[in-house]
N, C-alpha and C positions, 0 to 999 in steps of 0.2 A: 186398537187405537193407532193413529199415525205414528206416534213417537215410539211405539214398540216395533214398528216395521223399519224405521230408519234410525239406527244408532248414530249418536252425535260423535262421529269419528271419521277421520280421513282414511280412505282406502284406495289403493291403486291396484287395479286388476289387469289393465292393459296399458299400452302406451296411450297418451292423451293427445289428440283424439284417437279413440280405438276404432276397430274395423266397422262396427255398427254405426258409429257416428260418421265415419268417412263415407259409408254407403248412403246414409241419409243426406249428407252434404252434397253428394252427386245429384240426388233427386232435387235438392233445393236449387242448385245451380241451373237446373233445367227448367224449373217451374217458377222460381221467385225472382222478382226484379233485382237486377244487379245493383240498383240504387239503395237496397237495404243491406247494410253492412253486417259483419259477423266478427265480434271481438275474439271469441273463442268458439270454434265450430264443434262443440260437443253438444249433443242433443239430449236435453234433460227430460227424464220420464217421471221423476218424483222429487219432492223436496220436503224437508221439515226443519224447523229451527234455523240453523245456519249451515245445513248440509244439502247439497244437490246430488242426485244420483243420475248418472247419464245412461245412455242406451247400452253401454258395455259393462255396467255395474260399478264403475268408478264412483267413489264418494268424495266430493269436492267441497272444500271449505269455502264458503261464500263470503267474501269481503266487499262485495259490491251491492248486494241486496236489490238487484234489478235497478241500479242507479238510485238507490235510496228509497225505493218503493216498499220493500219488505222490512220496514223498521220493526214491526211487531213480531217478525219471524215468519218463515214459510209455514203454511197450513196451520196457522194459529187456531187452537181449538174453538175459541169463542167466535172467531170470524167464520170458520167452517160451519159451525152450528147455525149462525145467523143467516148465512147464505143459503144453506139447505132448507131452513124453515121458510125463508122468504120466497125462494124460487118455486116452492110448492104452493104458495098462496097467490102471488102477484108478481109478474115480471115486467109489465109495462102498461101504462095508460097514457103517458105524457102528462107531466105535472101541470102544464098550462091548460090542459083540457079538463081532466078530472084528477085533482090532487090526492095525496096520501100522506100519512103522518110522518114517516121516517125522513122524508125530505125536510119537513119543518124541524124535526128533532136535530138533524145535522146542523141546520142553520142556528138553532138555539145554542148548541154546544160551541160553535165557532164564535158567535156573538159574545158568549160568556168568557171565552178564554183568549181571544186576541187582545193584545195590549191596548190601553186607551180608556180613560174614564169618561166615556161618552156613549150615547146610545148607538148601537150598531144594527145593521141588517146584512143579510147574505143572499147570494144567488149561486146556484150550483150548475156546473158544466161537466165536461168529459175529460179534459186533459189540462196540463199546465199551460201549454201554449194558448189554449182556448180561454183559460182564466186571464192570462195576460192581455189577450185581444180585447176581452170584455172590460177589463180594468181601464184600458185606454179609451174605449168607447164611453164608459161611464164618466171618466175624468173630462173628456172633451164635451160631453153633454152638459155636465155640471158647470163647467167654466165658460162655455161658449168660445173656447180657444182650441187651437189645433196642435201646437208644438209639444213634442215629447223629448225630454232629455234622458239619455241612458249613458252608461259608463264604459270606459275602456275595460277590456277583459270580460265583459258581461256575456251571458247567454240567456236567452228568453224563449227559444223555440225554433220550430222549423216551418211555420206557416209564413205567408208572404210578409205580414206585418212583423212577426217576431224575428224572422231571420234578418229583417232590416234593422232590428234593434240589437242583434248580436254584434260583438266586436269583430270576431273572425268571420271572414267571408267563407273560407274553405273549412269544412266541407258543406256547411249548412246553406250557403246562399249563392256560391259562385255559379254563374251560368243560368240561374233561375230568375233573373231580373225581369222587369225593372223593380227596384226596391220601392218600398212604401215612402211616401213623402212626409216631410215635417218631422224627421227623426234626426237628432243631433247627438253626437258622442262627445263626452268630456272626460278629463283625467280622473282616474280612480286612485284611492289610497292603496299603495302596494308597498308595505313597510320594508320588505326585503330588497326592493329595487328603487325605492324613492331616495332622494338625497339624504345622506346620513343626518340623523337628528331631526328630520321633518316631523312635526307633530300632526295629530289628527286634525285639529282646527286649521293648521297651516295648509294641509293637503286639501281640506274642504274649501278654503279661501281660494286656492289655485283653481279648483273646479268652478267656484262661484264667479271668479273673474272671467273665466272662459265663457260661462253662460251669459254673463252680462255683456261682454264685448263681442262675442262671436254669434250668440243665439239671440239675446235680447229677451226681456220678460213680457213684452206687450202681448205676444201671442202664445205664451208658454202655458200649457194646460197642466203638465205633470212632470215630475222626475220619477223615473222607475229604477229602483236599485235593489240588488240582492244584499241583504245584511251580511251574509257571507257568500262570496261568489263561488258557484259550483264548478262549471266547466272551465272557468278561468283559472282554476288551480287552488280552490279553497282559500281564497284571499280574505283574510280578516282585516278590515280597515283599522287603522290606528285609532285609539280611543279619542272620542270627541269629533271624529269625522262625520258620523251619521247625525249627531245632534246639531252640529253647526249647519249642516245642509238643511235639515228639516226646519230649524229656526229661520234660516234665510227664506226658505220656500214659503212658510206660512206668513212671514212678513210681507211677501210679495204676491200673495193670493195664488200660490202654486200648490197643487195637490201632490202629496208624497205617497208613492205606491211602493210598498215593500214586497218584492218578489220572494216569497218564502216557499216556493215550490220544492226546492231541494233541501233547504235548511230548516224548514218548519216541522211541526208535529213531533216534538220530543227528540228530534235528531241531535240537537246540541245540548240537551240537558235541561232545557226549558220548553214550554209549549211552543214558543216562537223565538227565533234567533234575535229578533229585534229587541227582546227584553234584556239582552246583555249590555246594551248601550243606554245608560241612564239618561233620560231626557229626550230620547229619540221617539218621535210621535208620528208614525205613519197614519195616513188617512184611510188608505185601502191596503188590503193584503191579498195576494194571490196564493192559493193553497192547492196542493195536489199530492202526488207521489205517495208519501207515507200515510195518507189519511185513511186508507180503506183496505190494507192488507193485500194488495194486489188487484183489487177490483177498480175499474176505471171511473173516477169521479174527481172533480175539482171544484173550487169555489173562489168567489170574490167576496170578501167581508170588509165592511168599513163603516164610516160615519153614515148614520141613517139618512141624513139630508142629502148626502152625495149619492148613496145607493138608490134613493128615491127620485133622482133627477131624471131617470129614463121614463119615457111614456110607457104605458102598459103594452106588452108585446114586443118591446124593443130588446129585451133580454130573454134568453132561453134557448131552446133547441130540442130536437126530437128525443134524444137520449139523456139530456142533462139531468143529473140527480136521479137516475134510474133507481127503481125500488130495491133491486138486489144490491147494487153498489152502495146505496144509502144505508141499507141494513148492515153491510160490512163496515161502513164508516162509523156507524153508531157503536158497533162492537169494539172497534179500535179506540174510539174516543172515550168510551166508558172505562176501558182498562187504564188509559192514561189518567183519567180523573180519579180512579180508585187509588192510584199511587204505585210507585215502584219503577215505572218506566223511565221517567226523567232521571231518577236516581241511578238506574242501570246505565244510562248514557254517560253519566259522570264517572261511574266505575270503569267503564270502557276507556274513557279519556285518560284516566290515571294510568292504565296499563299501556295504552298506545303512546302517551306522552313520555313515559319513562323509557320504554323500549326504543322508540324512534329517536329520542334525544341521545340515548346511549350510542346508537348507530351514528348519529351526526358527530359525536365526539370521537368516534373510532375511525370513521371512514370519511376522508375529505371530499369525496364525491357527493356527499349529502350536504347541501348548502343551507337548507331551512326546514324547520318543522313547524307546522302551524295548524290551527283549527280549534274546534270546540266540541266537547262531547264525543259522540261516535261519528264525528265528521272531521277527520284529521288527514294531513297530507305531508309528504316529503318532496322537496324540490331538489333535483339533481343538477349539479354544476360540474364544469371542468375543474379539477382540483386546483386550488390557489386562486381561482377567479370566480366571477358570478356569471360566466358564460353558460347558457343553457346546455345541458348534456342529454339530448334525446337518445343517443345510442346506449347510454347506461340504462335508461328507463326501459328501452326495448329489450335489453339483455336480461334485466331483473324480472320483467313481466314474463318473458319466455320461460325462464327458469321456474317461476311460480306456477305458471299454467301447466307445465309438464310434470310438476309435482303436486298437482291436485289442489292448488290454491288459486281461486279466482280473484284477481285484483284488476282495478281499472286505472287508466291514465287520465290526465287532465292537463290544463295549462295552455296558455297562449302559445308557448314555445314547445309544447308536447314533452315537457321535461318533469312532469309531476306524477307521482303515484298517489292515488287517493284511497282512503280507507273508510268504507261505508258499511260496516258489518251489521247484520240484523242485531237488534238489541237482545235477542234471545241467545246469542252466542255465549258459550261457556268460557270461563277464564282459560281453561285448559286448551280449548280449540283455538282461541285467539293467540295464546303464546305459541302454540304449534305452528300456526300460520306465519307468525312473525319470525319464528326460527327459520322457516323456508325463505322468507324475504331476505333475512340477514345473510343466509347462506348464498343467495344470489348476488347480494352486494359484495360479499367477500371474494367472489370469483371474478369480479371485474378487473 
């Protein structure tokens, strides 16, 4: 079995990256487009749970989970079994030509567990960006309007439409123009940097005023928002922000799209992060990353009448809802439904929150701790100020990587370290990884 081959422990065999990874990286530089980045150029040969094994035999604690994809854990037994069984039976027909059951089963799961007391339908795609593209298409078709509002610090993808929806141009969009039309950015709730005392409803009214005065509602099809922003630095909006926005949108005939690509599927301790804001009622959800244990699949789920606005053939794609990926998704969704997965995310939050807040109290370079469930972050500042401190982040990340702990950065100002561990991580591994992080902070 996989778990007997990969002990859940950190092990440093060589410098990181080691000689085999360095040799592979030379091959990569010769063969792979320079446009594809490399956060940590160690080449992974196997993984299980929360441990990665590189080409030199180093065992690395994974606190990134493939940017939130491996929520269920690397090589989860049920996912592996489902993929092996499915790949031996059927790998492709194209659902729009000759359909198959597990596509339907994934949609049934999502329709059942996305928030909202209304009839829902779903459609399956390949990636988070593709889900966002299709949500925009659906909203425009349903409303017969064009305008899309997105928010400061947002990230939605790397396609032409979605990089136009991102807040930061670099590195996702600069030089790739022209950008897509009819996209407008408005202020986001950022409690750490908003005026002191600003409430969620006040921050929402700031955004609404901007929409009404700068954008207008006459041609506004949808607002697209991450309930917890991912690449923007794990920004959790102030309570009341999301509800106030959705109330305004529905009063004005505007569709609300919750981009749950990074924060959905049990990552925050609930099926969807939208559930944390009482009264927040998205019409559509975009879903990807953690849904299928590493297999590529995504979805748009939402109000049946909106999802049915498209004409037949208007949605879909060659590989969307592929049978093997759909089988993996069913295996993940069944485990969440069975219980224990959301609960584990909350246990991880308890550990992360306690440890990270203790670091904040001890080290003035840590300005803010935020997040929900197994989606937490620390924002680094110049001590005594709120000025972003990117050099501190770079130093801590370098220390972590050289000591076999994989962490990821985030934030508009590149000054955030985010924690997205697989939910399969043990308490012992998580504490050990945090010890390494704290050691790096203490050396600043």
